[in-house]
Structures are given as structure tokens and as C-alpha cells.
C-alpha positions as CSV (number, residue, x, y, z in Angstrom):
1,M,0.0,0.0,0.0
2,R,1.3,3.4,-0.9
3,G,0.5,6.8,0.7
4,D,1.6,9.5,3.1
5,F,0.9,7.9,6.5
6,L,2.6,6.2,9.4
7,V,1.4,3.1,11.2
8,T,2.4,2.4,14.8
9,Y,1.4,0.0,17.6
10,D,2.1,2.8,20.1
11,N,-1.4,4.2,20.9
12,A,0.0,6.4,23.7
13,E,-1.3,9.8,24.6
14,E,2.1,11.4,24.0
15,V,2.1,10.2,20.4
16,K,-1.5,11.4,19.8
17,S,-0.8,14.8,21.4
18,M,2.2,15.3,19.1
19,A,0.2,14.3,16.1
20,R,-2.6,16.8,17.1
21,A,0.0,19.6,17.7
22,H,1.3,19.2,14.1
23,G,-2.1,19.0,12.5
24,F,-2.2,15.3,11.7
25,Q,-5.3,13.1,11.6
26,M,-5.4,9.7,13.3
27,R,-7.4,6.5,12.9
28,L,-7.3,3.2,14.8
29,I,-7.4,0.0,12.8
30,P,-7.8,-3.5,14.1
31,M,-5.1,-6.1,13.6
32,T,-4.3,-9.6,14.8
33,N,-0.8,-10.4,16.1
34,T,1.1,-13.6,15.8
35,H,-0.6,-15.0,18.9
36,H,-4.0,-14.3,17.3
37,A,-4.8,-11.6,19.8
38,T,-6.7,-8.6,18.4
39,M,-5.0,-5.3,18.9
40,E,-5.2,-1.8,17.4
41,E,-2.7,0.1,15.3
42,L,-2.6,3.8,15.1
43,V,-2.5,5.3,11.6
44,I,-1.2,8.9,11.5
45,G,-1.3,11.2,8.4
46,K,-2.2,14.6,7.0
47,N,-5.3,13.4,5.1
48,L,-6.8,10.0,6.1
49,S,-10.3,10.6,4.6
50,W,-9.7,7.7,2.3
51,M,-9.9,5.4,5.3
52,D,-13.4,6.6,6.4
53,G,-15.2,4.1,4.1
54,F,-13.9,1.1,5.9
55,P,-16.3,-0.1,8.7
56,A,-13.6,-1.2,11.2
57,V,-11.7,2.1,11.1
58,H,-12.5,4.7,13.8
59,E,-10.8,7.8,15.3
60,P,-9.2,7.4,18.7
61,E,-11.1,8.9,21.6
62,A,-9.8,12.3,22.5
63,E,-9.7,13.7,26.0
64,Y,-10.8,17.3,26.1
65,V,-10.1,19.7,28.9
66,V,-13.1,21.8,30.0
67,K,-12.2,25.2,31.4
68,K,-14.1,26.6,34.4
69,R,-16.5,29.4,33.6
70,R,-15.5,32.9,34.8
71,K,-17.7,34.5,37.4
72,S,-19.7,37.4,36.2
73,L,-18.6,40.9,37.3
74,P,-20.6,42.3,40.2
75,N,-21.6,45.5,38.3
76,A,-22.4,43.7,34.9
77,P,-26.0,44.0,33.6
78,K,-27.9,40.9,34.1
79,G,-29.6,39.0,31.3
80,R,-28.0,41.0,28.5
81,G,-25.4,39.7,26.1
82,K,-26.1,36.1,27.0
83,K,-27.5,34.0,24.2
84,R,-28.6,30.4,24.4
85,L,-27.3,28.1,21.7
86,S,-29.9,25.6,20.4
87,A,-28.8,22.1,19.4
């Protein structure tokens, strides 16, 4: 198979954070090792959209950090400037 991608067994958070920091996409693909155990390989590349048609391919779960909301200022007008987003 030919293309611009890298395949690794190392599905570590350090590897995934480096890939995200440099704008790479990631996909997990299933594989079977020599002991017939099912494992996942991490595929890293700039454009992996060609892999999206395969049913066993999925993106690794990402951990997101949620920042705390700032407290409103004591003299700020209440009810103005706040909009609710609908789903």
C-alpha cells in the first residue's frame, strides 16, 4: 500500500498529542498479532479521509479539557449579552 501515512502500535497519549499539535489526523485500525490476539494500530497522516469508508476504522477517543467558567462581574448588567445556543 502506498501513501503518506505512518502506522504504529504505540497508541500512547504522548504520540497522539504530538500528532494533534502538528495537524495530523489519526485512525485506529484492528489487527491480529502472531498470537491471534486482536490489537489496534494507530495510523497517522495529513489526510486520512480515504480510510473513512472502511467499517472497522475509527478515530481514537480524544480527551478534552473543560475550562471553568468565569464568574460574572458584580456590576455587569444581568440578562443582556447572554444567548442560548440551540442544538
